[in-house]
GUPASE-156214 format. One line per 5 residues: number of its first residue (from 1); their letters; for each residue x, y, z of C-alpha. Coordinates in pm, 1 decimal. Example, Ala and Ser with C-alpha at 12.3 -4.5 7.8 and 13.67 -1.06 7.14 Angstrom:
<atoms>
1 = as = 1230.0 -450.0 780.0; 1367.0 -106.0 714.0 $
</atoms>
This chain:
<atoms>
1 = mttpw = 22365.4 19244.2 16011.3; 22468.1 19547.6 16214.0; 22214.3 19667.0 16464.7; 22242.5 19897.6 16766.6; 22065.0 19742.8 17061.5 $
6 = gdgep = 21888.2 20065.7 17139.2; 21864.0 20286.5 16833.9; 21534.4 20440.5 16936.8; 21334.9 20249.5 16676.6; 20965.8 20277.7 16767.1 $
11 = ggpqa = 20815.4 19984.9 16942.7; 20759.4 19978.4 17314.2; 20452.6 19811.2 17461.6; 20187.0 19810.9 17193.6; 19890.4 19581.3 17188.7 $
16 = vgagv = 19687.7 19383.4 17439.8; 19458.3 19167.4 17231.0; 19335.6 19394.0 16953.3; 19387.9 19712.1 17152.4; 19659.1 19966.7 17217.7 $
21 = tlveg = 19872.1 19985.4 17531.3; 20095.7 20278.1 17624.7; 20321.6 20283.3 17931.2; 20526.6 20542.7 18119.0; 20643.4 20454.3 18466.6 $
26 = stfci = 20348.3 20336.3 18672.8; 20101.5 20504.3 18433.9; 19948.1 20308.3 18149.3; 19656.1 20333.9 17912.1; 19473.9 20048.3 17738.5 $
31 = setgg = 19222.1 20128.3 17468.4; 19071.9 19995.8 17149.4; 19256.8 20073.3 16826.8; 19037.5 20376.2 16765.4; 19108.8 20509.9 17113.6 $
36 = aispn = 18774.8 20415.2 17272.0; 18770.2 20307.1 17636.8; 18480.2 20111.9 17788.2; 18415.8 20072.4 18162.8; 18310.7 19707.0 18130.8 $
41 = rpegl = 18634.8 19601.0 17961.7; 18990.6 19575.7 18096.5; 19068.3 19919.3 17957.0; 19134.1 20267.4 18085.3; 19394.5 20517.1 18194.8 $
46 = fvrdt = 19561.7 20394.3 18514.9; 19776.1 20599.7 18751.7; 19926.9 20437.2 19060.7; 19704.3 20129.5 19019.5; 19382.0 20336.3 18997.6 $
51 = rvlsh = 19167.1 20375.6 18685.2; 19127.2 20750.8 18640.9; 18960.5 20726.1 18298.9; 18703.6 20449.7 18243.3; 18514.4 20589.1 17944.7 $
56 = wrltv = 18641.4 20768.4 17633.4; 18440.3 20821.1 17316.8; 18514.4 21070.1 17042.7; 18251.0 21155.3 16782.7; 18240.1 21384.4 16482.1 $
61 = dglep = 17885.5 21492.7 16398.3; 17756.2 21217.6 16626.4; 17946.7 20932.7 16462.3; 18262.5 20756.2 16578.8; 18551.7 20784.3 16332.4 $
66 = qpltv = 18653.0 20464.5 16153.1; 19003.6 20347.6 16264.1; 19271.7 20330.5 15995.9; 19594.8 20249.5 16177.5; 19804.3 20314.6 16487.0 $
71 = qyadp = 20157.3 20452.5 16464.1; 20383.7 20407.5 16765.1; 20643.2 20670.4 16846.5; 20766.4 20564.6 17191.2; 20641.6 20334.5 17467.3 $
76 = ysatl = 20435.0 20621.5 17605.9; 20310.2 20772.8 17277.2; 20102.3 20670.1 16979.2; 19916.8 20837.4 16695.6; 19570.8 20696.7 16623.3 $
81 = lartp = 19453.8 20762.1 16268.5; 19089.3 20739.0 16165.0; 18853.2 20880.2 15905.7; 18505.3 21019.2 15938.1; 18240.6 20790.0 15786.4 $
86 = phagr = 18172.9 20876.8 15418.5; 17862.5 21083.4 15350.7; 17562.8 20904.5 15202.4; 17624.5 20822.3 14839.9; 18002.5 20878.6 14871.4 $
91 = adsta = 18267.6 20608.3 14875.5; 18539.4 20814.5 15040.1; 18569.8 21011.3 15359.6; 18637.0 21383.2 15348.9; 18810.4 21419.2 15685.7 $
96 = lvivg = 19104.3 21260.4 15866.8; 19088.1 21238.6 16247.5; 19418.7 21218.4 16435.2; 19459.3 21154.4 16808.5; 19812.6 21189.3 16940.7 $
101 = rhvge = 19807.2 21018.0 17280.8; 20085.9 21056.1 17538.7; 20068.5 20896.3 17887.0; 20259.0 20978.7 18206.2; 20118.1 21082.3 18546.9 $
106 = gmred = 19796.6 21137.9 18353.9; 19761.6 21189.6 17980.5; 19772.8 21446.2 17702.6; 19595.6 21414.7 17369.7; 19650.6 21626.0 17061.2 $
111 = ltirn = 19332.9 21621.4 16850.7; 19347.9 21706.6 16480.4; 19077.6 21720.7 16214.1; 19210.9 21754.9 15860.4; 18975.6 21849.7 15578.7 $
116 = lsgep = 19071.3 21628.9 15283.8; 18830.3 21793.3 15043.1; 18852.5 22102.5 14829.8; 18543.9 22253.0 14992.7; 18490.2 22417.7 15333.7 $
121 = mgctv = 18335.4 22200.0 15602.0; 18192.2 22234.8 15949.6; 18149.9 21969.7 16217.1; 18079.3 21916.7 16584.7; 18347.5 21730.1 16779.3 $
126 = vlevd = 18241.3 21575.6 17110.7; 18463.6 21396.2 17360.6; 18276.5 21192.8 17623.8; 18473.5 21097.4 17934.8; 18411.3 20933.8 18270.7 $
131 = adfad = 18605.1 20782.6 18558.9; 18510.9 20514.9 18812.2; 18842.7 20516.4 19007.0; 18836.1 20136.9 19021.7; 19137.0 19949.8 19153.4 $
136 = lfevk = 19359.6 19790.0 18890.8; 19279.8 19436.8 19007.8; 18907.4 19503.7 19006.6; 18935.5 19603.2 18641.1; 19169.8 19321.5 18538.4 $
141 = egrtg = 18946.7 19058.2 18697.3; 18614.6 19209.7 18585.6; 18498.2 19299.4 18937.8; 18422.0 19669.3 18888.8; 18051.6 19608.1 18960.0 $
146 = egvvt = 17758.3 19843.6 18936.0; 17641.5 20140.8 19134.7; 17964.4 20340.4 19155.2; 17865.1 20702.9 19216.8; 18092.0 20981.3 19101.6 $
151 = tasal = 18047.5 21357.2 19091.4; 18106.8 21578.7 18789.3; 18134.2 21953.4 18756.1; 18206.5 22159.8 18446.7; 18366.6 22500.4 18436.5 $
156 = ggaie = 18478.6 22671.5 18118.3; 18664.8 22414.4 17913.0; 18726.4 22165.4 18195.9; 18543.6 21881.7 18371.7; 18630.0 21751.3 18718.4 $
161 = igrpe = 18510.8 21399.6 18799.9; 18554.7 21271.0 19153.2; 18478.9 21013.3 19418.3; 18481.8 21231.1 19730.0; 18458.7 20940.4 19973.7 $
166 = ldlav = 18790.3 20809.7 19836.4; 18946.0 21155.6 19790.6; 19007.3 21078.8 19422.9; 18950.6 21306.7 19123.5; 19056.3 21372.0 18766.6 $
171 = tvsgs = 19033.7 21695.2 18570.2; 18989.1 21683.0 18192.7; 19047.3 22013.8 18016.5; 19036.3 22095.1 17646.7; 19172.5 22399.3 17471.0 $
176 = eakas = 18887.1 22623.3 17349.2; 18632.1 22355.4 17447.3; 18291.1 22401.3 17599.8; 18233.6 22164.4 17891.2; 17903.0 22032.3 18016.2 $
181 = grelr = 17816.5 21720.3 18212.4; 18088.4 21470.9 18124.8; 18176.3 21589.8 17779.1; 18387.4 21844.9 17595.4; 18248.0 21996.8 17277.2 $
186 = wqvql = 18398.1 22194.7 16989.8; 18227.3 22360.0 16693.3; 18477.8 22333.1 16410.9; 18487.0 22529.6 16085.8; 18750.0 22428.6 15830.3 $
191 = aargv = 18853.2 22586.6 15504.8; 18922.8 22365.7 15206.1; 19223.1 22145.7 15294.6; 19218.7 22315.6 15635.1; 19338.6 22174.8 15967.4 $
196 = wnacv = 19191.3 22212.3 16319.9; 19384.8 22133.6 16638.6; 19300.1 22107.1 17007.8; 19482.6 21978.7 17313.9; 19325.9 21780.8 17599.7 $
201 = eylpa = 19490.3 21721.9 17939.2; 19393.3 21456.2 18195.2; 19528.0 21539.3 18540.8; 19455.7 21301.7 18831.9; 19451.2 21397.3 19199.0 $
206 = lgsla = 19484.2 21086.0 19415.0; 19447.2 21191.5 19775.5; 19739.9 21414.0 19860.9; 19914.8 21320.4 19537.0; 19832.2 21576.2 19269.7 $
211 = gtpry = 19968.0 21492.8 18928.6; 20223.6 21711.9 18752.9; 20170.2 21715.8 18376.0; 20443.1 21524.9 18196.1; 20353.9 21689.0 17864.3 $
216 = pcgtp = 20183.4 22028.5 17919.9; 19981.2 22151.9 17624.5; 20189.9 22383.4 17408.9; 20523.3 22215.1 17486.0; 20692.9 21960.4 17256.6 $
221 = vsrsa = 20664.0 21603.5 17381.5; 21023.8 21552.3 17269.9; 21139.0 21783.5 17551.3; 20959.0 21593.6 17826.5; 21140.9 21403.7 18099.9 $
226 = paqrl = 21027.8 21061.4 17966.1; 21158.7 21148.7 17617.8; 21492.6 21269.5 17753.3; 21533.7 20961.3 17974.1; 21456.2 20729.0 17686.5 $
231 = rewye = 21701.7 20903.4 17454.2; 21973.9 20872.8 17717.9; 21890.2 20502.8 17763.7; 21926.7 20438.1 17390.5; 22242.2 20647.2 17357.3 $
236 = nsptv = 22415.6 20460.1 17641.1; 22318.3 20115.9 17515.1; 22585.5 19886.1 17370.7; 22575.6 19782.9 17005.9; 22592.3 19435.8 16857.9 $
241 = htede = 22713.5 19337.4 16513.0; 22614.9 18986.3 16409.7; 22514.6 18795.5 16098.5; 22228.5 18638.2 16294.3; 21928.0 18865.2 16246.2 $
246 = tfaaa = 21729.5 18682.8 16514.7; 21982.7 18750.9 16789.7; 22027.7 19113.1 16680.4; 21653.1 19176.0 16669.0; 21596.8 19009.5 17007.6 $
251 = lqrtv = 21866.3 19223.9 17169.4; 21726.4 19539.2 17014.3; 21378.6 19452.2 17141.4; 21532.4 19389.3 17483.7; 21667.8 19742.8 17507.7 $
256 = vdlga = 21346.8 19904.7 17382.8; 21125.3 19709.0 17622.3; 21348.4 19745.6 17926.8; 21360.1 20118.8 17862.1; 20980.9 20120.0 17871.1 $
261 = lrifd = 20960.0 19908.9 18186.2; 21167.2 20144.0 18400.6; 20985.9 20334.1 18672.9; 21126.9 20631.0 18862.6; 21079.4 20720.9 19227.9 $
266 = pdhpe = 20933.5 21075.5 19240.9; 21121.6 21131.9 19567.9; 21444.7 21015.7 19400.7; 21408.4 21101.4 19031.6; 21760.2 20982.0 18957.6 $
271 = ravva = 21669.8 20634.3 19085.2; 21527.0 20392.2 18829.7; 21393.4 20045.9 18899.0; 21251.5 19792.6 18659.2; 20883.2 19702.3 18683.3 $
276 = agapw = 20776.4 19340.2 18648.2; 20577.2 19376.4 18325.7; 20332.2 19573.5 18117.6; 20060.6 19662.4 18151.2; 19923.7 19505.0 18470.4 $
281 = fmalf = 20249.5 19472.0 18663.7; 20404.8 19817.6 18633.3; 20522.0 19795.3 18992.4; 20828.0 19697.7 19190.7; 20846.3 19321.2 19252.8 $
286 = grdsl = 21128.1 19191.9 19469.7; 21218.4 18872.7 19285.6; 21141.9 18997.1 18933.8; 21321.9 19328.6 18971.8; 21628.8 19172.9 19136.3 $
291 = ltswm = 21672.4 18895.8 18878.1; 21609.5 19133.2 18588.6; 21862.4 19380.7 18726.8; 22115.3 19097.1 18745.3; 22059.7 19007.8 18379.1 $
296 = vlpld = 22081.7 19372.6 18272.8; 22424.3 19437.6 18428.0; 22610.2 19422.0 18091.5; 22376.9 19695.6 17967.4; 22325.8 19916.8 18272.6 $
301 = rrlav = 22435.7 19900.4 18636.8; 22209.5 20185.2 18747.2; 21898.7 19966.9 18743.3; 22061.9 19730.9 18991.7; 22161.1 20021.1 19216.5 $
306 = gtlqs = 21813.2 20174.7 19202.9; 21644.1 19840.9 19265.6; 21864.0 19766.0 19567.1; 21816.5 20113.7 19712.1; 21439.5 20105.3 19664.1 $
311 = laglq = 21402.3 19759.2 19815.8; 21633.1 19854.2 20103.2; 21394.0 20137.6 20183.1; 21108.1 19886.6 20202.6; 21296.2 19616.2 20394.1 $
316 = gtrer = 21094.1 19470.2 20677.4; 21129.5 19620.6 21023.5; 20858.6 19440.9 21222.5; 20650.8 19123.3 21236.8; 20309.4 19164.5 21075.5 $
321 = vatee = 20093.1 18867.8 20978.8; 19868.9 19052.9 20730.7; 20161.2 19145.8 20504.2; 20401.2 18865.8 20613.1; 20653.1 19136.7 20695.8 $
326 = qpgri = 20945.2 19031.0 20914.0; 21259.4 19219.0 21015.8; 21513.3 19210.4 20733.9; 21276.6 19056.0 20478.8; 21271.5 19199.0 20125.8 $
331 = phevr = 20920.4 19254.8 19987.8; 20759.0 19052.8 19712.8; 20536.9 19322.6 19564.2; 20457.7 19691.1 19607.9; 20111.3 19820.8 19516.1 $
336 = fgraa = 19913.1 20141.2 19558.1; 19562.3 20047.5 19445.2; 19269.9 20054.1 19686.0; 19185.0 19683.4 19667.1; 19546.7 19581.6 19714.8 $
341 = tlllg = 19598.6 19803.9 20017.1; 19273.5 19688.1 20175.7; 19386.7 19329.8 20126.2; 19716.8 19414.7 20291.4; 19555.4 19579.5 20592.1 $
346 = gdtay = 19624.9 19931.3 20469.5; 19983.9 19868.8 20359.0; 20130.2 19890.6 20011.4; 20391.7 19615.0 20036.7; 20348.6 19236.6 20062.0 $
351 = ygtad = 20645.2 19031.5 20181.5; 20544.4 18671.6 20105.1; 20851.0 18548.4 19917.0; 21127.6 18309.6 20016.1; 21378.3 18412.2 19752.2 $
356 = atplf = 21384.8 18792.4 19724.1; 21586.0 18829.1 20045.3; 21884.3 18610.9 19942.4; 21860.9 18751.5 19587.8; 21907.1 19100.0 19735.7 $
361 = vmllg = 22242.0 18996.9 19883.6; 22338.2 18810.4 19565.2; 22274.4 19116.4 19348.9; 22472.6 19343.4 19579.0; 22766.2 19103.6 19557.1 $
366 = elhrw = 22740.8 19080.2 19178.9; 22716.8 19457.0 19143.5; 23032.3 19480.8 19355.1; 23206.1 19254.4 19102.3; 23095.1 19474.5 18809.4 $
371 = gldas = 23212.4 19792.9 18978.1; 23025.2 19960.0 19264.4; 23136.3 20280.7 19429.3; 23235.1 20248.5 19793.3; 22973.8 20490.4 19927.4 $
376 = trdql = 22683.0 20299.9 19770.8; 22830.6 19971.1 19886.5; 22864.2 20097.6 20242.0; 22509.4 20234.3 20234.9; 22367.8 19896.6 20128.8 $
381 = lphad = 22585.2 19662.8 20337.9; 22378.4 19701.6 20658.5; 22068.1 19604.0 20460.1; 22248.7 19297.2 20327.5; 22337.5 19198.7 20683.9 $
386 = ralew = 21977.3 19242.6 20795.3; 21873.0 19023.5 20503.3; 22116.6 18754.0 20613.3; 21980.2 18778.0 20966.4; 21631.9 18716.3 20824.9 $
391 = ieryg = 21761.0 18411.0 20637.8; 21899.5 18252.9 20952.3; 21628.3 18357.6 21198.3; 21300.9 18363.1 21005.1; 21383.8 18188.5 20678.8 $
396 = dadgd = 21527.6 17889.1 20861.2; 21270.8 17892.5 21139.3; 21326.4 17528.5 21241.1; 21706.2 17552.5 21241.9; 21771.7 17267.8 20996.2 $
401 = gfvey = 21997.1 17484.1 20781.6; 21748.8 17533.9 20495.8; 21522.0 17829.2 20419.7; 21155.2 17729.2 20413.2; 20827.0 17909.2 20355.7 $
406 = araae = 20472.2 17871.2 20484.9; 20227.3 18153.2 20436.5; 20126.0 18336.4 20751.0; 19817.1 18507.2 20610.5; 19516.1 18332.2 20456.1 $
411 = hglan = 19521.4 18571.2 20159.4; 19897.4 18524.6 20110.0; 20071.4 18318.2 19845.9; 20065.9 17944.5 19911.8; 20389.7 17901.9 19715.4 $
416 = qgwkd = 20659.7 18162.8 19767.0; 20927.7 18079.0 19512.3; 20925.7 18190.9 19151.0; 20673.3 17917.4 19070.2; 20420.0 18086.4 19293.1 $
421 = swdgv = 20094.4 17952.6 19148.5; 19891.2 17743.4 19391.7; 19994.3 17416.0 19218.6; 20343.7 17520.3 19110.3; 20521.1 17275.3 19346.2 $
426 = nfadg = 20427.7 16907.5 19341.9; 20555.1 16552.1 19377.7; 20636.3 16330.8 19077.9; 20293.4 16168.1 19106.4; 20123.8 16507.8 19093.1 $
431 = tmpea = 20021.4 16527.8 19458.5; 20076.3 16850.6 19649.0; 20323.9 16886.2 19936.6; 20239.4 17045.2 20269.3; 20425.0 17351.9 20393.8 $
436 = piala = 20672.3 17450.5 20526.6; 20856.5 17386.0 20198.5; 21228.8 17431.8 20138.1; 21285.0 17494.5 19766.1; 21599.1 17373.4 19592.4 $
441 = evqgy = 21677.2 17695.8 19406.2; 21624.8 17904.6 19720.8; 21903.5 17709.3 19891.7; 22116.7 17787.9 19586.9; 22038.1 18156.5 19623.9 $
446 = vyaay = 22130.7 18145.3 19994.3; 22455.6 17968.4 19907.6; 22538.3 18239.8 19653.9; 22434.8 18509.3 19902.9; 22685.4 18374.6 20156.2 $
451 = laraa = 22961.1 18382.9 19894.4; 22857.9 18732.7 19788.6; 22881.4 18852.7 20147.1; 23224.4 18689.5 20174.8; 23343.5 18882.2 19868.0 $
456 = laagv = 23201.9 19207.0 20007.5; 23382.1 19146.8 20336.9; 23708.5 19075.9 20156.5; 23658.5 19395.1 19958.1; 23674.8 19602.2 20276.1 $
461 = gdhaa = 23964.5 19402.4 20418.8; 23762.1 19196.7 20669.2; 23916.7 18862.6 20580.9; 23805.4 18688.7 20898.5; 23442.0 18764.6 20820.0 $
466 = aegwr = 23495.7 18657.5 20460.1; 23624.1 18322.3 20575.8; 23324.1 18281.7 20805.7; 23076.4 18341.5 20522.6; 23263.4 18100.0 20295.0 $
471 = akaak = 23243.2 17837.5 20567.0; 22865.5 17887.3 20593.0; 22837.8 17845.3 20216.0; 23040.8 17523.5 20218.6; 22830.6 17379.7 20500.3 $
476 = lkaaf = 22506.9 17459.7 20316.8; 22637.5 17311.3 19991.0; 22726.0 16983.9 20159.7; 22390.7 16963.7 20337.7; 22199.7 17047.4 20019.8 $
481 = nqafw = 22371.0 16781.1 19810.1; 22297.3 16527.7 20082.6; 21930.5 16612.5 20147.3; 21802.9 16713.5 19801.5; 21987.4 16467.7 19574.3 $
486 = lpdkg = 21785.0 16171.8 19445.8; 22051.0 15914.8 19348.1; 21803.1 15668.1 19199.2; 21664.1 15938.2 18967.8; 21971.7 16146.3 18897.6 $
491 = wfaig = 21826.0 16486.1 18976.6; 21764.6 16713.9 19272.3; 21425.6 16731.4 19440.6; 21243.7 17057.9 19378.5; 21211.3 17087.4 19756.0 $
496 = ldkdk = 21157.6 16928.6 20095.2; 20808.6 16915.8 20246.9; 20707.5 16971.7 20609.5; 20828.2 16622.5 20702.3; 21161.7 16680.7 20519.4 $
501 = rpida = 21060.1 16436.6 20246.5; 21212.2 16516.6 19905.3; 20952.4 16654.0 19663.2; 21074.3 16435.0 19380.4; 20939.8 16599.1 19061.9 $
506 = ltsni = 21180.7 16665.9 18774.0; 21171.4 17042.7 18719.9; 21368.5 17329.1 18569.5; 21449.6 17452.4 18921.0; 21759.3 17234.6 18915.3 $
511 = ghclw = 21899.2 17459.0 18642.0; 21897.3 17749.8 18887.1; 22098.5 17531.9 19123.4; 22362.6 17495.8 18851.8; 22358.7 17873.4 18801.5 $
516 = tgivd = 22433.9 17942.6 19169.3; 22705.7 17676.1 19187.5; 22556.4 17478.4 19475.8; 22561.8 17150.6 19278.7; 22853.4 16912.5 19345.5 $
521 = ddkaa = 23066.0 16855.5 19036.8; 23004.6 16479.8 19038.2; 22628.9 16532.8 19002.8; 22627.3 16809.3 18742.3; 22646.5 16587.9 18430.7 $
526 = rvadh = 22331.9 16394.7 18520.9; 22148.1 16718.8 18595.7; 22258.7 16866.1 18262.1; 22146.9 16560.7 18067.3; 21806.5 16559.4 18236.2 $
531 = llspe = 21752.3 16925.9 18148.2; 21811.7 16846.2 17780.3; 21621.2 16516.9 17783.8; 21308.4 16478.7 17565.5; 21097.1 16495.0 17881.2 $
536 = mfsgw = 21232.3 16839.6 17971.3; 21345.3 16997.2 17644.2; 21065.0 17086.9 17404.2; 21282.1 17210.1 17118.6; 21167.5 17564.0 17202.2 $
541 = girtl = 21332.1 17555.6 17544.8; 21340.2 17372.8 17877.6; 21000.0 17299.3 18028.0; 20919.8 17390.8 18386.9; 20809.2 17031.0 18454.1 $
546 = atsmg = 20894.9 16706.4 18276.4; 20635.7 16538.6 18055.0; 20671.2 16221.6 18264.8; 20545.3 16391.7 18582.0; 20191.3 16350.1 18712.3 $
551 = aynpv = 20107.9 16722.4 18708.9; 20244.5 16787.0 18358.1; 20027.0 17010.4 18144.5; 20183.9 17198.5 17851.8; 19916.7 17471.6 17876.5 $
556 = syhng = 19968.6 17532.9 18249.6; 20140.1 17828.3 18411.1; 20418.9 17643.3 18592.0; 20370.5 17271.4 18520.6; 20505.9 17215.2 18170.9 $
561 = svwph = 20528.6 17558.0 18010.2; 20851.3 17722.3 17887.0; 20970.3 18045.9 18049.8; 21249.2 18240.7 17870.5; 21402.4 18378.5 18191.5 $
566 = dnafc = 21407.7 18031.0 18342.5; 21590.3 17904.0 18034.9; 21838.6 18190.7 18056.0; 21940.1 18089.1 18407.9; 21947.7 17721.4 18311.2 $
571 = aaglm = 22175.9 17803.1 18016.2; 22402.1 18012.1 18239.8; 22418.8 17724.4 18487.4; 22498.9 17470.4 18217.9; 22776.7 17693.7 18086.2 $
576 = rygft = 22911.6 17745.2 18438.5; 22971.3 17372.4 18473.0; 23123.3 17341.4 18125.0; 22828.5 17192.0 17935.8; 22870.5 17426.0 17642.9 $
581 = shatr = 22671.6 17230.4 17383.6; 22381.7 17192.4 17627.4; 22384.4 17566.7 17696.4; 22396.9 17670.8 17331.7; 22111.3 17434.9 17241.7 $
586 = vidav = 21893.6 17609.3 17498.2; 21992.9 17955.4 17374.5; 21933.7 17862.1 17009.7; 21591.2 17717.7 17090.0; 21459.9 18018.0 17281.5 $
591 = ldast = 21593.4 18266.0 17025.7; 21427.2 18060.3 16751.1; 21102.5 18086.2 16946.6; 21140.8 18465.5 16965.2; 21092.7 18493.2 16587.8 $
596 = rfghr = 20731.8 18377.6 16629.9; 20667.3 18657.4 16880.5; 20810.8 18947.2 16679.6; 21142.9 18895.7 16865.1; 20974.2 19001.4 17191.3 $
601 = lpely = 21002.2 18702.3 17422.0; 20680.8 18666.9 17623.7; 20658.4 18579.5 17990.2; 20601.2 18215.9 17892.4; 20467.9 17995.1 17616.2 $
606 = cgfdr = 20322.5 17646.9 17606.6; 20539.3 17338.3 17643.5; 20429.9 17142.9 17334.6; 20709.8 16967.2 17150.1; 20866.2 17139.4 16849.6 $
611 = gefda = 20808.4 16824.2 16648.5; 20434.5 16844.8 16715.9; 20377.0 17207.9 16613.4; 20600.5 17415.1 16386.6; 20570.2 17725.2 16606.8 $
616 = pvpyp = 20564.1 17775.7 16983.6; 20205.9 17791.9 17109.9; 20134.5 18117.3 17298.6; 20014.5 18095.8 17657.6; 19677.6 18273.7 17669.1 $
621 = tscsp = 19743.7 18525.9 17947.6; 20118.6 18569.2 17912.0; 20247.8 18914.5 18004.9; 20437.3 19092.2 17726.7; 20664.3 19275.4 17758.0 $
626 = qawas = 20768.5 19119.1 18085.0; 21088.5 19227.8 18254.3; 21285.0 18909.2 18304.0; 21170.5 18765.8 17970.1; 21283.0 19089.7 17804.2 $
631 = aapll = 21621.6 19062.9 17975.8; 21680.4 18696.5 17885.6; 21872.9 18773.0 17560.0; 22121.3 18978.8 17763.7; 22197.8 18682.0 17986.0 $
636 = flrtl = 22222.2 18462.8 17675.5; 22485.3 18701.9 17541.0; 22680.6 18706.3 17866.3; 22663.1 18325.9 17878.1; 22801.6 18291.4 17524.6 $
641 = lrlep = 23080.0 18539.0 17602.0; 23149.4 18368.9 17936.0; 23197.3 18719.0 18070.2; 23282.0 18723.5 18441.7; 23429.1 19045.4 18582.7 $
646 = svpeg = 23579.5 19105.7 18924.1; 23661.3 19475.4 18936.0; 23778.6 19470.7 19302.1; 24043.1 19214.5 19205.4; 24119.9 19388.7 18875.5 $
651 = vlsva = 24027.4 19078.6 18675.1; 23804.7 19026.8 18372.4; 23742.7 18669.1 18260.0; 23625.4 18630.7 17898.8; 23626.8 18293.6 17720.4 $
656 = pvvpe = 23364.5 18304.3 17441.7; 23184.4 17992.7 17321.8; 22982.9 18134.2 17033.7; 22814.5 17904.4 16778.6; 22888.4 17970.9 16412.7 $
661 = ryqpl = 22536.5 18100.2 16345.9; 22612.4 18412.5 16550.9; 22957.4 18479.9 16402.5; 23113.0 18716.6 16338.9; 22992.9 18874.1 16662.6 $
666 = rvsgl = 23110.5 19210.8 16785.4; 22975.9 19371.9 17101.0; 23073.9 19731.8 17171.7; 23000.7 19952.0 17469.7; 23006.5 19691.2 17747.8 $
671 = rvgsd = 23068.8 19875.4 18073.3; 23276.6 19698.1 18335.6; 23400.5 19922.4 18613.1; 23524.8 20237.6 18442.6; 23616.6 20052.1 18123.2 $
676 = vltvt = 23409.6 20046.3 17804.7; 23485.3 19721.8 17624.8; 23450.9 19576.6 17278.0; 23451.4 19198.4 17237.3; 23496.8 19052.5 16888.4 $
681 = idnng = 23452.9 18687.2 16790.8; 23506.2 18547.7 16439.9; 23664.2 18250.7 16262.7; 24008.8 18374.7 16361.1; 23932.2 18369.8 16733.2 $
686 = whvqg = 23838.1 18648.2 16970.6; 23981.2 18953.8 17138.3; 23887.1 19225.9 17386.5; 23954.7 19595.6 17338.5; 23923.6 19878.5 17588.8 $
691 = lsgdl = 24093.5 19722.5 17890.1; 24264.4 19983.7 18104.7; 24541.2 19922.5 18350.2; 24276.8 19862.5 18618.5; 24151.3 19541.0 18457.5 $
696 = rrpeh = 24344.7 19244.9 18325.3; 24254.7 18906.7 18187.5; 24346.6 18625.4 18424.1; 24644.8 18411.6 18342.6; 24576.8 18046.9 18268.8 $
</atoms>
């Protein structure tokens, strides 16, 4: 099968439950399949975390059209097809109703009524709208409440709805419409087989931020900035040729979904970052965006640059309990909604994470290896040094050499690693540890951050500093293997509690330790075997927590479920230490699971054994598409290729270990430094094309 990863095939974010979801940047719209939006459901048009459209109802002669189907053009566009109800005594409808919906900094809708009969017809088209300006979290959690008072004024063909006390408003205007109250009305006369068209624009004004229409009425949507950006994304995507349809389809879905999950800074329109997930997490998240950017490097380096630059601009500068901000700390989450900012004491960023700060330095170092221009490197290096200062001053507050966390604010996250649910960290017997907690994988990230900083120092000729950072890494590795290793069990503790006792549960976190390289070689085999043991490996992937642990629950968020991104890092770690069959088993399992989700890997799925159910069981509130789940197939590909570049040293290491099911495999358009590479693997071996004189394969 030959499939381009990003050929522009329709299919960005589509359905939440039985509804329709469209996404463009931080704007998204959730509706029923017919387009209706109800204020008492988790639906609406959202801009910058605020619901600017809470009610939408279209009628023709007083009746709602009957939905037929939804056709998806792009992540931000869909065409909703419906028919008018048949007249009394008739089996068939005489009119087709088409709503072309396009979201982005507001919304545009192209309304069409098509007379399907051979006789003239007349009808009254009414569009009812309203807005409550509820915060995203209020809507998601069903807390919108009663008694919200909004104003409405109609003038010509436009309605303005507002909440003056919040300085929020939205204007809904329809071409040739008559506006009154909170509705637009058209009197339509159609000849036999005739067609009627109208255009509706929804323009929000959120305080001082007035929306600029992405798709002004009268202009082709195909010429809009979102359309142009998406075309460029697809055109620059690599292509994969493989006989394995599952792998090809998963990679194609990866490119489509990651293209949809990009958000652009209006102050820096050239700067893209990846949001955590659609629809409720279309925002910058430190950990999620950094790890996703890492996985996406074979596809696009610009996301990593944009993510680092955006997070550098938000890096902590002061100590503030309400947001857990500290100098040098990288934020966990950035929000703009009213409820979120009130919770954060008027701020938009929350900093309660132990891992985003070392991951920032790790990603900068990895980007340097893939090819980073000197000016961007020099711009970001001071931020990396401030991050390292945070690690040693605030992260390791007690001076024991390990980074710990303990929330400073009552409303903050109790757990501040990637398993950040309230019960995501526990002992083998299921009891909960007391903070401060030093997580195993966070120490791995710090270790890798030290080595990344050493490589960056060497890259600018500061070899003394490079040696100092390598020494710090070696010291941490020795201390970690001494304090976290459980020799009687054969695995690493997930963490140390406030009394420095090992939190002895068997978890997938140890796979991240393999990925960062902090594990001593003499311990790696036991770790690898535990990850693929029946207690940890479900057949659909590695569980977050072993079935033998006290807190195990296959339908829990972090205590027995399977997360694709987690498996991707575990597989990369297994391959790093030479456990190729272990790594490929994990990759095969997760890709097999993707077939049951339309090749779109969800955030997570349940941890039931493959022998118990013949399909992975969906987790009920899993986010999909979700950034690091979407990116997992890219890291699987890199892991199978064993692709490790070092552009500053002029070296590209490639040593593919590709199972027969994926062969022949040919990947074209991989960008490393200034080179565009093609890697081919078949029964006759493998070879790389496109290497310039600047890159060479290392001699063995």
